[in-house]
Short mmCIF file of the C-alpha atoms (twelve columns), coordinates in Angstrom:
data_MODEL
# 
_entry.id   MODEL 
# 
loop_
_atom_site.group_PDB 
_atom_site.id 
_atom_site.type_symbol 
_atom_site.label_atom_id 
_atom_site.label_alt_id 
_atom_site.label_comp_id 
_atom_site.label_asym_id 
_atom_site.label_seq_id 
_atom_site.Cartn_x 
_atom_site.Cartn_y 
_atom_site.Cartn_z 
_atom_site.pdbx_PDB_model_num 
ATOM 1  C CA . MET A 1  11.676  -14.002 7.199   1 
ATOM 2  C CA . VAL A 2  14.593  -16.795 7.688   1 
ATOM 3  C CA . THR A 3  13.756  -17.781 3.812   1 
ATOM 4  C CA . LYS A 4  13.678  -13.963 2.352   1 
ATOM 5  C CA . PHE A 5  16.512  -13.700 4.851   1 
ATOM 6  C CA . VAL A 6  18.927  -16.586 3.619   1 
ATOM 7  C CA . GLY A 7  18.229  -16.052 0.388   1 
ATOM 8  C CA . ILE A 8  18.745  -12.095 -0.076  1 
ATOM 9  C CA . LEU A 9  22.086  -11.820 1.988   1 
ATOM 10 C CA . PRO A 10 24.232  -14.254 -0.089  1 
ATOM 11 C CA . LEU A 11 23.124  -12.494 -2.765  1 
ATOM 12 C CA . THR A 12 24.477  -9.004  -1.648  1 
ATOM 13 C CA . ARG A 13 27.795  -10.293 -1.507  1 
ATOM 14 C CA . TYR A 14 27.583  -11.737 -5.072  1 
ATOM 15 C CA . PHE A 15 27.034  -8.156  -5.729  1 
ATOM 16 C CA . ARG A 16 29.848  -6.766  -3.864  1 
ATOM 17 C CA . PHE A 17 28.010  -4.738  -1.347  1 
ATOM 18 C CA . GLU A 18 29.407  -3.519  1.914   1 
ATOM 19 C CA . GLN A 19 28.963  -6.108  4.864   1 
ATOM 20 C CA . ARG A 20 27.260  -2.801  6.405   1 
ATOM 21 C CA . GLU A 21 24.977  -2.228  3.262   1 
ATOM 22 C CA . GLY A 22 24.304  -5.724  2.469   1 
ATOM 23 C CA . MET A 23 22.903  -6.220  6.573   1 
ATOM 24 C CA . TYR A 24 20.649  -3.615  5.628   1 
ATOM 25 C CA . THR A 25 19.640  -4.439  2.467   1 
ATOM 26 C CA . THR A 26 19.001  -8.145  3.501   1 
ATOM 27 C CA . LEU A 27 17.372  -6.798  7.013   1 
ATOM 28 C CA . LEU A 28 14.429  -4.224  4.769   1 
ATOM 29 C CA . MET A 29 13.954  -6.885  1.934   1 
ATOM 30 C CA . SER A 30 12.810  -9.975  4.538   1 
ATOM 31 C CA . THR A 31 9.670   -8.641  5.346   1 
ATOM 32 C CA . GLY A 32 6.666   -10.365 4.544   1 
ATOM 33 C CA . LEU A 33 4.168   -6.862  3.816   1 
ATOM 34 C CA . THR A 34 2.484   -8.073  0.671   1 
ATOM 35 C CA . PHE A 35 2.303   -12.012 0.838   1 
ATOM 36 C CA . GLY A 36 1.551   -11.872 4.488   1 
ATOM 37 C CA . SER A 37 -0.990  -8.748  4.301   1 
ATOM 38 C CA . ILE A 38 -2.483  -10.771 0.688   1 
ATOM 39 C CA . SER A 39 -2.944  -13.908 2.683   1 
ATOM 40 C CA . ALA A 40 -5.083  -12.411 5.338   1 
ATOM 41 C CA . LEU A 41 -6.780  -10.267 3.221   1 
ATOM 42 C CA . PHE A 42 -8.119  -14.021 1.364   1 
ATOM 43 C CA . GLY A 43 -8.695  -15.624 4.315   1 
ATOM 44 C CA . LEU A 44 -11.209 -13.032 5.472   1 
ATOM 45 C CA . THR A 45 -12.614 -12.475 2.009   1 
ATOM 46 C CA . ASN A 46 -13.892 -16.581 1.715   1 
ATOM 47 C CA . HIS A 47 -14.640 -16.829 5.184   1 
ATOM 48 C CA . ILE A 48 -11.543 -18.761 6.247   1 
ATOM 49 C CA . ILE A 49 -10.626 -16.150 9.318   1 
ATOM 50 C CA . ASP A 50 -13.110 -13.629 10.942  1 
ATOM 51 C CA . GLU A 51 -12.046 -10.246 11.412  1 
ATOM 52 C CA . THR A 52 -11.077 -10.949 14.654  1 
ATOM 53 C CA . GLN A 53 -8.403  -13.100 14.170  1 
ATOM 54 C CA . TYR A 54 -7.695  -10.768 10.975  1 
ATOM 55 C CA . THR A 55 -7.350  -8.119  12.997  1 
ATOM 56 C CA . ILE A 56 -4.322  -10.318 14.793  1 
ATOM 57 C CA . LEU A 57 -2.450  -11.904 11.573  1 
ATOM 58 C CA . LEU A 58 -2.341  -8.224  10.105  1 
ATOM 59 C CA . THR A 59 -0.798  -6.577  13.385  1 
ATOM 60 C CA . ALA A 60 1.634   -9.915  13.246  1 
ATOM 61 C CA . VAL A 61 2.659   -9.273  9.860   1 
ATOM 62 C CA . ILE A 62 2.860   -5.229  10.459  1 
ATOM 63 C CA . GLY A 63 5.142   -6.186  13.033  1 
ATOM 64 C CA . SER A 64 7.209   -8.612  11.170  1 
ATOM 65 C CA . ALA A 65 8.066   -5.563  9.017   1 
ATOM 66 C CA . VAL A 66 8.616   -2.515  11.450  1 
ATOM 67 C CA . VAL A 67 11.148  -4.672  14.051  1 
ATOM 68 C CA . PRO A 68 13.378  -5.807  10.867  1 
ATOM 69 C CA . THR A 69 13.285  -1.931  9.711   1 
ATOM 70 C CA . LEU A 70 13.797  -0.632  12.959  1 
ATOM 71 C CA . ILE A 71 17.321  -2.695  13.616  1 
ATOM 72 C CA . ALA A 72 18.194  -1.890  10.095  1 
ATOM 73 C CA . GLU A 73 17.929  1.350   10.520  1 
ATOM 74 C CA . ARG A 74 19.333  1.978   14.311  1 
ATOM 75 C CA . TRP A 75 22.695  -1.077  13.618  1 
ATOM 76 C CA . PHE A 76 22.732  -1.163  9.644   1 
ATOM 77 C CA . GLN A 77 22.076  2.153   7.625   1 
ATOM 78 C CA . PRO A 78 24.500  2.722   5.126   1 
ATOM 79 C CA . GLU A 79 26.963  5.899   5.297   1 
ATOM 80 C CA . PHE A 80 26.182  8.044   2.651   1 
ATOM 81 C CA . LYS A 81 28.909  9.579   1.314   1 
ATOM 82 C CA . LEU A 82 28.517  12.682  -1.001  1 
ATOM 83 C CA . LEU A 83 29.376  12.888  -4.296  1 
ATOM 84 C CA . GLU A 84 32.311  15.512  -6.173  1 
ATOM 85 C CA . TYR A 85 30.931  18.605  -7.665  1 
ATOM 86 C CA . ASP A 86 32.453  19.159  -11.341 1 
ATOM 87 C CA . THR A 87 32.706  21.966  -12.244 1 
ATOM 88 C CA . GLU A 88 33.621  21.492  -15.579 1 
ATOM 89 C CA . ILE A 89 30.017  19.882  -16.215 1 
ATOM 90 C CA . ASP A 90 28.031  22.527  -14.587 1 
ATOM 91 C CA . VAL A 91 29.751  24.940  -17.080 1 
ATOM 92 C CA . ALA A 92 29.204  23.313  -20.306 1 
ATOM 93 C CA . MET A 93 25.740  22.409  -19.185 1 
ATOM 94 C CA . GLN A 94 25.062  26.584  -18.637 1 
ATOM 95 C CA . GLU A 95 27.062  27.033  -22.261 1 
ATOM 96 C CA . GLU A 96 24.721  24.583  -24.034 1 
ATOM 97 C CA . PRO A 97 21.741  26.323  -25.775 1 
# 
């Protein structure tokens, strides 16, 4: 998770995300759900690990995704700004056949 964090955060700075949005994006993208769950399933399928170990590994993988998501949602969720409504476009859209 740390390597993804180190890899994603500088990219958010490069693409000029605001600090809060950059941290939010970094936390959401730093989870390892796909790789962790696939590698655990590979180990189970090839009898490298048993069902108990698989359950523990999958719980840890899911937990490592939930915790950063909760942190991101609680402390770093970006503020959403409403877009201005353009009445000229609305009128033009209604006039088209």
